[in-house]
C-alpha positions in Angstrom: 11.9 -15.3 9.3 9.7 -15.3 12.4 6.3 -17.1 12.1 4.3 -14.3 13.6 5.4 -11.6 11.3 4.8 -11.7 7.6 6.3 -10.0 4.4 4.4 -8.5 1.6 6.1 -7.2 -1.5 4.6 -6.4 -4.7 4.1 -3.0 -7.0 1.6 -0.1 -6.8 -0.6 -1.4 -9.8 -0.2 -4.5 -12.2 -2.1 -3.8 -15.4 0.3 -1.8 -17.0 0.4 -2.0 -20.9 4.0 -0.9 -20.9 5.1 -3.9 -18.9 4.4 -6.1 -21.8 7.8 -7.9 -22.8 9.2 -6.1 -19.8 7.4 -8.2 -17.4 4.3 -9.7 -19.0 4.8 -12.0 -22.1 3.8 -10.4 -25.4 1.0 -13.2 -26.0 -0.4 -12.9 -22.6 -4.2 -11.6 -22.6 -4.7 -8.6 -20.4 -7.4 -10.5 -18.5 -4.7 -12.7 -17.4 -2.0 -10.6 -15.9 -3.1 -10.6 -12.4 -3.0 -14.5 -12.6 0.5 -13.9 -14.0 1.3 -11.3 -11.2 0.1 -13.2 -8.6 2.2 -16.2 -9.4 5.6 -14.3 -8.8 4.3 -12.0 -5.9 2.3 -12.2 -2.9 0.6 -8.7 -2.9 -0.3 -5.9 -5.0 -1.4 -2.3 -4.0 -4.4 -1.3 -6.3 -4.4 2.1 -7.3 -7.4 2.3 -9.6 -9.6 2.3 -6.5 -8.4 6.0 -5.7 -10.6 6.9 -8.9 -13.6 4.7 -8.6 -15.2 1.6 -6.7 -14.9 -1.8 -8.7 -18.2 -3.5 -8.6 -18.7 -6.4 -5.9 -18.2 -8.8 -9.2 -15.1 -7.4 -10.0 -13.6 -7.9 -6.1 -14.9 -11.6 -6.4 -13.0 -12.1 -9.7 -9.9 -10.5 -8.2 -10.3 -13.1 -5.3 -11.0 -16.1 -7.5 -8.1 -15.4 -9.7 -5.3 -15.2 -6.9 -3.8 -17.8 -4.7 -4.9 -18.3 -1.2 -2.0 -16.7 0.5 -2.4 -13.4 -1.8 -3.1 -10.2 -0.4 -4.6 -7.0 -1.8 -4.2 -3.2 -0.6 -6.7 -0.9 -1.9 -5.9 2.9 -2.4 -8.9 4.8 -0.6 -11.3 6.8 -2.5 -10.3 10.2 -3.6 -13.8 11.0 -2.8 -13.0 10.6 0.9 -9.4 11.9 0.9 -9.4 14.8 -1.7 -13.2 16.0 -1.9 -14.5 15.5 1.3 -11.3 16.0 3.2 -11.9 12.8 5.5 -15.6 14.5 6.6 -17.5 11.5 5.8 -19.4 9.2 8.2 -19.7 5.4 8.1 -22.5 5.2 5.7 -20.4 7.2 3.1 -17.5 5.0 3.9 -19.5 1.8 3.5 -20.0 2.7 -0.3 -16.2 2.0 -0.8 -15.5 -0.3 2.0 -18.8 -2.4 1.7 -18.0 -4.0 -1.8 -14.1 -4.6 -1.0 -15.4 -6.9 1.7 -15.7 -9.6 -1.3 -12.2 -9.7 -1.2 -12.6 -11.7 2.2 -9.3 -12.6 3.8 -7.1 -11.2 1.1 -8.0 -7.6 2.0 -4.9 -7.0 3.8 -5.4 -2.9 4.2 -6.6 0.4 3.2 -4.3 2.8 1.8 -5.4 6.5 2.5 -3.2 9.1 0.6 -3.9 12.5 1.7 -3.6 15.6 -0.4 -0.9 18.1 0.2 -3.4 20.5 1.3 -4.8 18.7 4.0 -3.1 19.6 7.5 -3.7 18.5 11.0 -5.6 21.9 11.4 -7.9 21.7 8.7 -8.7 17.9 8.8 -10.2 16.0 12.1 -8.2 13.0 11.5 -9.2 11.3 15.1 -13.1 11.5 14.0 -12.1 9.9 10.6 -10.2 7.1 12.5 -13.0 6.8 15.2 -15.6 6.0 11.9 -13.2 3.6 10.3 -13.1 1.5 13.4 -16.7 0.8 12.5 -14.9 -1.6 10.1 -13.3 -4.2 12.1 -10.4 -6.4 10.7 -9.2 -3.9 8.2 -5.7 -2.5 8.6 -5.5 1.1 7.6 -2.3 3.0 6.2 -2.0 6.8 5.8 0.2 8.4 3.4 0.6 12.0 4.3 1.6 14.5 1.6 2.4 17.2 4.2 5.2 17.4 6.4 3.1 19.0 9.3 1.8 15.3 10.1 4.8 14.1 10.8 4.7 14.3 14.4 5.2 12.0 17.5 1.6 13.0 18.1 0.1 11.9 14.9 1.9 8.7 15.3 0.4 8.3 18.5 -3.3 9.1 17.4 -2.8 6.5 14.7 -1.4 3.9 17.0 -4.4 4.3 19.2 -6.7 3.2 16.3 -4.5 0.7 15.0 -3.5 2.7 12.0 0.0 3.2 10.5 1.7 6.1 8.8 3.5 4.3 5.9 7.3 5.4 5.3 7.1 7.1 1.7 9.8 8.7 -0.3 7.6 11.4 -1.9 9.7 14.2 -2.9 10.1 16.7 -0.2 8.8 14.6 2.5 11.0 13.0 5.1 11.6 9.1 4.4 11.3 7.8 7.9 10.0 5.0 9.9 7.1 5.6 12.4 8.6 5.6 15.7 5.7 4.5 17.6 5.9 0.7 18.1 3.5 -1.4 15.9 3.2 -4.7 14.4 3.5 -3.3 10.9 5.5 -1.2 8.9 4.4 0.0 5.3 7.0 1.0 2.5 5.7 2.8 -0.2 8.8 3.5 -2.9 7.9 5.8 -5.8 11.2 6.1 -7.3 14.9 6.8 -6.3 16.3 10.2 -5.7 12.9 12.3 -6.0 12.5 10.6 -9.6 8.8 9.9 -9.3 7.3 6.9 -10.7 10.7 6.1 -12.7 14.3 5.2 -12.2 15.6 2.1 -10.5 16.7 1.7 -6.7 20.4 1.1 -6.2 21.7 -2.5 -4.9 22.7 -0.5 -1.8 19.4 0.6 -1.0 17.7 -2.7 -1.7 20.4 -4.7 0.2 19.5 -2.1 3.3 15.9 -2.4 2.7 16.2 -6.2 3.0 18.1 -6.1 6.2 15.5 -3.8 7.7 12.7 -6.3 6.7 14.8 -8.9 8.4 15.2 -7.2 11.4 11.3 -6.4 11.5 10.7 -10.0 11.4 13.1 -10.6 14.2 10.9 -8.0 16.3 7.6 -9.7 15.2 6.8 -6.7 12.9 5.1 -7.4 9.5 6.7 -5.5 6.4 4.7 -4.2 3.4 6.6 -3.0 0.6 5.1 -1.6 -2.7 7.2 -0.2 -5.6 5.5 2.7 -7.5 8.4 3.3 -10.2 6.4 1.5 -12.8 7.9 3.4 -15.9 10.1 0.8 -17.8 9.2 -1.8 -15.3 11.6 -1.0 -12.6 9.1 -1.7 -10.1 8.9 -5.3 -10.9 12.4 -5.4 -11.4 13.3 -3.7 -7.7 10.6 -6.0 -6.3 11.7 -9.2 -7.5 15.5 -8.0 -6.5 14.2 -7.4 -3.0 12.7 -10.9 -2.9 16.1 -12.4 -3.9 17.9 -10.4 -1.4 15.6 -12.0 1.3 16.2 -15.5 0.2 
């Protein structure tokens, strides 16, 4: 792999009780799940931050529990995306992004998942991106749930602010790569064939994805891949298989 690019593979969340015996040993304490997970993956997408902002102490604990090369993706607060529809200033954003700084260099990116009713005509994405630019050194990823955002204009706007549209297989939306040249590609995998949160991806799909990641690396593009098909532990199984495919 090219030294200028990185590969991050993990799951969307890690603290699932139904992963006991499927992934976590029966005797493993709940408080030890992150340490166990981080010994097998180099990254995790945290979904709980969508609902509430953890305390600074919680972020510090996550930082101290994980290896030096581990990274976190935090899902942006729903109060920003779903309640205020991106219409917030830097002071409001700091309520969420401020405590998250306790992850230090392990904070890899923020994932902003926009609601389906939010469209380019109902939200000022550029103003939001301008406000985000006050928080330097944080990569911002956007998952749009309305197809109206899937345009070259949106991709160019995101690129101007060093932000990225993720490649998501959410039902009803195109599973396509951002065509604007960026050093990052982000894959969010919710489940095969519109089976949200469940089902296992095929061997062919995982091999194809591995080839894409290898191709990215040769082009100096870092790849982020997170499996959200948590039911029956398919997410961890698919993530581990993808890692094996990459050698």
